[in-house]
C-alpha positions in Angstrom: -1.9 -41.0 -42.5 -4.9 -39.0 -43.6 -6.9 -40.4 -40.7 -4.1 -39.5 -38.3 -3.9 -36.0 -39.5 -7.7 -35.6 -39.2 -7.5 -37.0 -35.7 -4.7 -34.6 -34.8 -6.7 -31.7 -36.2 -9.8 -32.6 -34.1 -7.6 -32.8 -31.0 -6.1 -29.4 -31.8 -9.6 -27.9 -32.3 -10.7 -29.5 -29.0 -7.8 -28.0 -27.2 -8.4 -24.6 -28.6 -12.2 -24.8 -27.7 -11.3 -25.8 -24.1 -8.7 -23.0 -23.9 -11.3 -20.5 -25.0 -13.9 -21.7 -22.5 -11.3 -21.7 -19.7 -10.1 -18.2 -20.7 -13.7 -16.8 -20.7 -14.6 -18.5 -17.4 -11.5 -17.3 -15.5 -11.9 -13.8 -16.9 -15.5 -13.5 -16.0 -14.8 -14.7 -12.4 -12.1 -12.1 -12.0 -14.5 -9.4 -13.4 -17.0 -10.2 -10.6 -14.7 -9.9 -7.6 -13.7 -6.6 -5.9 -12.4 -7.9 -2.6 -9.2 -9.6 -3.5 -6.5 -7.4 -4.9 -6.2 -3.7 -5.4 -6.6 -4.0 -9.2 -9.8 -5.9 -8.9 -11.0 -3.3 -6.3 -10.4 -0.6 -8.9 -11.9 -2.4 -11.8 -15.0 -3.9 -10.2 -16.1 -1.2 -7.8 -18.4 1.7 -8.4 -16.7 5.0 -9.1 -15.6 6.9 -6.0 -14.6 10.5 -5.2 -11.2 10.4 -3.5 -9.6 13.3 -1.7 -6.2 11.5 -1.6 -5.0 8.5 -3.7 -1.6 7.1 -2.8 0.5 5.5 -5.5 3.8 3.8 -5.6 5.9 0.9 -4.5 6.2 -0.8 -1.1 7.7 2.5 0.1 4.2 4.0 -0.4 2.3 0.9 0.7 4.2 0.7 4.0 4.8 4.4 4.6 1.4 6.2 4.3 -1.1 5.3 7.0 -4.6 5.6 5.4 -6.5 5.9 8.5 -4.6 9.0 9.5 -5.9 10.7 6.4 -9.4 9.5 7.0 -9.2 10.9 10.6 -8.7 14.3 9.0 -11.9 13.8 6.9 -10.1 12.9 3.7 -11.4 10.0 1.6 -8.2 8.1 1.0 -6.9 4.8 -0.4 -3.4 3.5 -0.5 -2.8 1.8 -3.9 0.9 1.3 -3.3 2.0 -2.2 -4.2 5.0 -4.4 -3.2 7.5 -4.4 -6.0 5.6 -1.8 -8.1 7.6 0.5 -10.4 6.5 3.6 -12.1 5.3 1.6 -15.1 2.6 0.1 -12.8 1.8 3.4 -10.8 1.2 5.1 -14.2 -1.2 2.3 -15.1 -3.1 2.3 -11.8 -3.7 6.1 -12.3 -5.0 5.5 -15.9 -7.2 2.7 -14.7 -8.7 4.7 -11.8 -9.6 7.4 -14.3 -10.9 4.8 -16.9 -13.3 3.6 -14.2 -14.6 7.2 -13.8 -13.1 7.8 -10.3 -12.7 11.4 -9.2 -9.4 12.3 -7.6 -8.4 15.6 -5.9 -4.8 14.8 -4.7 -2.3 12.1 -5.6 0.7 11.3 -3.3 3.4 9.2 -5.0 6.8 8.1 -3.8 9.4 9.0 -6.3 13.0 8.1 -5.3 14.5 4.6 -5.8 12.0 3.8 -8.5 13.9 6.3 -10.7 16.7 3.7 -10.9 14.8 1.6 -13.4 12.7 2.4 -16.5 11.4 -1.2 -16.7 8.2 -2.7 -15.4 7.8 -5.1 -12.4 7.5 -8.6 -13.7 5.6 -9.6 -10.5 3.3 -6.7 -10.3 2.1 -6.6 -13.9 0.5 -10.1 -13.4 -2.2 -8.4 -11.3 -3.5 -6.6 -14.4 -3.6 -9.6 -16.8 -7.1 -10.9 -15.9 -8.5 -7.5 -17.1 -6.3 -7.3 -20.2 -9.0 -8.1 -22.8 -11.6 -6.0 -21.0 -9.7 -2.7 -20.5 -8.5 -0.6 -23.4 -6.2 1.3 -21.0 -4.4 -1.9 -19.9 -4.2 -3.2 -23.4 -2.5 0.0 -24.7 -0.2 0.3 -21.7 0.9 -3.4 -22.2 1.3 -3.2 -26.0 5.0 -2.7 -25.8 5.7 -5.7 -23.6 7.5 -8.6 -25.4 4.7 -11.3 -24.9 1.8 -8.9 -25.4 0.4 -10.7 -28.4 0.6 -14.1 -26.8 -1.2 -12.8 -23.7 -3.7 -10.9 -25.7 -4.6 -13.4 -28.5 -3.7 -16.9 -27.3 -6.6 -18.2 -25.3 -5.7 -19.0 -21.7 -2.0 -18.4 -22.3 -1.7 -15.8 -19.5 -3.4 -17.9 -16.9 -1.4 -21.0 -17.7 1.9 -19.2 -17.8 1.3 -17.4 -14.5 -0.7 -20.1 -12.8 0.9 -19.5 -9.4 -0.3 -15.9 -9.4 -3.6 -15.7 -11.5 -4.3 -19.5 -12.0 -6.9 -21.8 -10.5 -6.2 -21.0 -6.9 -6.7 -17.2 -7.2 -9.7 -17.7 -9.6 -11.4 -20.0 -7.0 -10.8 -17.5 -4.2 -12.4 -14.8 -6.4 -15.3 -17.2 -7.1 -16.0 -17.8 -3.4 -15.4 -14.1 -2.6 -12.6 -14.9 -0.2 -11.2 -11.5 1.0 -7.5 -10.9 1.0 -5.5 -8.6 3.2 -4.5 -6.3 0.4 -7.4 -4.0 1.0 -7.3 -4.0 4.8 -6.6 -0.7 6.5 -7.4 1.2 3.4 -4.6 -0.5 1.5 -1.9 0.4 4.0 0.4 -2.5 5.1 2.1 -1.9 8.6 5.5 -3.4 9.2 7.0 -4.5 12.5 10.3 -3.5 14.0 13.2 -5.5 12.7 15.9 -6.9 15.1 18.4 -7.2 12.3 18.5 -4.1 10.1 20.6 -4.4 7.0 21.9 -1.2 5.3 20.8 -0.1 1.8 23.4 0.6 -0.8 22.8 3.5 -3.2 26.4 4.1 -4.0 27.1 4.6 -7.7 23.4 4.6 -8.5 22.1 7.4 -10.7 18.4 8.4 -10.9 17.1 8.6 -14.5 14.4 10.6 -16.1 11.4 8.4 -16.3 8.7 8.5 -19.1 6.0 7.0 -16.7 6.5 9.7 -14.2 6.3 12.2 -17.0 3.0 10.6 -18.0 1.7 10.8 -14.5 2.5 14.5 -14.3 0.7 15.1 -17.6 -2.4 13.1 -16.7 -2.7 15.0 -13.4 -2.3 18.3 -15.2 -5.1 17.4 -17.7 -7.4 16.2 -15.0 -6.8 19.0 -12.5 -5.3 16.6 -10.0 -2.9 18.0 -7.4 0.2 15.8 -7.6 2.4 15.5 -4.6 5.6 13.7 -5.3 7.8 12.8 -2.4 10.9 10.9 -1.4 10.3 8.9 1.6 12.7 8.1 4.6 15.6 5.6 4.6 17.5 4.4 7.6 20.6 6.2 9.0 23.0 3.5 7.8 22.2 4.0 4.1 25.2 4.1 1.9 25.2 6.7 -0.8 22.5 8.8 0.8 23.4 11.7 -1.6 21.2 9.7 -4.2 18.3 11.8 -3.0 20.1 15.0 -3.7 20.6 13.8 -7.2 16.8 13.0 -7.5 16.1 16.6 -6.4 18.4 18.0 -9.1 16.8 15.8 -11.7 13.3 16.6 -10.6 13.2 19.8 -8.4 9.4 19.5 -7.8 9.8 16.2 -5.7 9.7 16.9 -2.0 12.6 15.4 -0.2 11.4 13.7 3.1 14.4 11.3 3.2 15.6 12.6 6.6 12.4 13.2 8.3 12.6 9.8 10.1 16.2 8.5 10.4 16.6 6.4 13.6 16.9 2.7 13.0 14.3 1.9 15.7 11.6 3.3 13.3 12.5 0.9 10.5 11.6 -2.6 9.6 14.2 -2.8 6.8 16.5 0.0 5.8 14.1 1.1 3.0 10.9 0.5 4.9 9.7 2.1 8.1 7.8 0.1 10.7 4.3 1.2 11.8 5.6 3.8 14.3 7.9 5.3 11.8 5.2 5.4 9.2 2.8 7.2 11.6 5.5 9.9 12.3 6.0 10.3 8.6 2.3 10.4 7.7 1.7 13.0 10.4 4.4 15.2 8.9 2.9 14.9 5.3 -0.6 15.8 6.7 0.9 18.8 8.5 2.7 20.0 5.5 0.1 19.5 2.7 -3.4 19.0 4.4 -3.2 21.3 7.5 -6.0 23.6 6.4 
């Protein structure tokens, strides 16, 4: 029995050592790559001076055409991410500042993201490789249910989320295989859809959001001009008065919901195609950067 327990202990120690080695190896590889995702781009690139930083969900990612800002002489990057909520947008801003980037203006989509105060389970995975290296990420994630497991158990986060930040993604980082996330300055163009389903916002109430409040406070402290906007929805949207509710809740948010309405400009009811995005971006440039 004693020999068995001693053998079991050696196996456990071996597993622990291997987990530590794997954890360090994976993390170091992620810390060397800046051409995969947008978070790696922020974390592993030299500080930049941005005229415009775009934050938000897919409704920012698909709606603000980065090149149109650059054509105006504005150094711009679209950090909008599919599925992102205000929890992640707040963290992206904190991370940009932690890495000593200078920002003059921030554009952020604030509308349907006010439906939830939670984080995006899919989007937060992008930050986990940098959890133990970044005090900002560590503090921001400290309230999450599995924070201590991800922070203190070696290789736990890589094993649990293997499909997103596991061996395949680590390998692509190691060989410096570029992803499409950073193409076109972070902007993702969508095509026109043949079958446009309607969006239902009936009986949905926007809620005050602590992460939006943090974003406003951070911008104030760092002298960043914050431009919060509601972006267009298709004309068949149900409960379109949701945007009026947002305006009452946060009067400073600019309502551009009806700037583009025709279905031919949409890929889905909540996401414009490239043509619609260009019309919308032109309006934003005219209203805020036409100097």
